[in-house]
C-alpha positions in Angstrom: 0.0 0.0 0.0 1.4 3.4 -1.0 1.8 6.2 1.4 -1.0 8.8 1.2 0.5 12.3 0.7 -0.7 15.8 -0.2 0.0 14.9 -3.8 -2.4 12.0 -3.5 -5.1 14.3 -2.1 -4.5 16.9 -4.9 -4.7 14.2 -7.6 -8.0 12.9 -6.0 -9.4 16.5 -6.0 -8.4 17.1 -9.7 -9.9 13.8 -10.8 -13.2 14.4 -8.9 -13.5 18.2 -8.8 -17.1 18.2 -10.2 -18.3 15.6 -7.7 -16.5 16.4 -4.4 -18.1 16.6 -1.0 -16.6 17.7 2.3 -17.4 17.2 5.9 -15.7 19.4 8.5 -15.6 17.1 11.6 -13.6 19.6 13.7 -11.9 22.9 13.5 -9.7 25.2 15.5 -11.7 27.6 17.6 -9.8 30.8 18.6 -12.2 31.5 21.4 -11.3 28.3 23.3 -7.8 28.1 21.8 -8.2 24.4 20.8 -9.8 22.2 18.2 -13.5 21.7 18.8 -15.8 19.0 17.3 -18.4 20.0 14.9 -21.5 18.2 16.2 -23.6 19.2 13.1 -21.0 17.9 10.6 -22.5 16.6 7.4 -21.3 16.2 3.8 -21.9 19.2 1.5 -20.9 19.6 -2.1 -17.7 21.5 -2.9 -18.0 24.4 -5.4 -15.7 23.1 -8.3 -15.0 26.7 -9.4 -13.6 27.6 -6.0 -10.9 25.0 -6.1 -7.5 26.7 -6.5 -4.3 24.8 -6.0 -2.4 28.1 -5.6 -4.0 28.5 -2.2 -1.7 26.0 -0.5 -3.5 26.0 2.9 -7.0 25.4 1.7 -6.8 24.5 -2.0 -9.8 26.9 -2.3 -12.0 24.4 -0.5 -14.0 25.9 2.4 -13.7 23.7 5.4 -10.4 22.2 4.4 -7.1 23.2 6.0 -3.6 21.9 5.1 -0.7 22.8 7.4 2.1 21.4 5.3 5.7 20.5 6.3 4.7 16.9 7.1 2.2 18.0 9.8 -0.9 16.7 8.0 -2.1 13.2 8.5 -4.1 11.5 5.7 -6.2 8.4 5.9 -8.4 6.5 3.4 -12.2 7.0 4.1 -15.0 4.8 2.9 -18.6 4.3 3.9 -21.8 3.0 2.2 -22.1 6.1 0.0 -18.7 7.8 -0.2 -15.0 7.1 -0.8 -12.1 9.5 -0.3 -9.7 10.8 2.3 -9.6 12.1 5.9 -7.3 15.0 6.6 -6.2 15.5 10.2 -3.9 18.2 11.6 -3.6 20.8 14.4 -6.3 22.9 12.7 -8.9 20.2 12.7 -10.3 17.2 10.7 -12.2 17.1 7.5 -13.2 14.3 5.1 -13.0 15.0 1.3 -14.9 12.4 -0.7 -16.8 11.6 -3.9 -19.9 9.4 -4.2 -19.3 5.7 -5.0 
């Protein structure tokens, strides 16, 4: 099994840009100075026109955050309806998927 890297995530986004969904499971909250769970997290469609690989920290995707410098953790994700990747770092956790 190959290691999942940011390049893997970018390739997945390029290949599925018109059918991407994101769920922001947690995010950094400046008021509490820690990462807080999003209890109302649900998948929502990503606007394909907003995707911008020049924006290295978000790739233009609202709800996604990439720290870089090997501080991001990537995992495969799969459920009954979706397949994709989980992104986890000090800024929170999101799942970027496409429908099966």
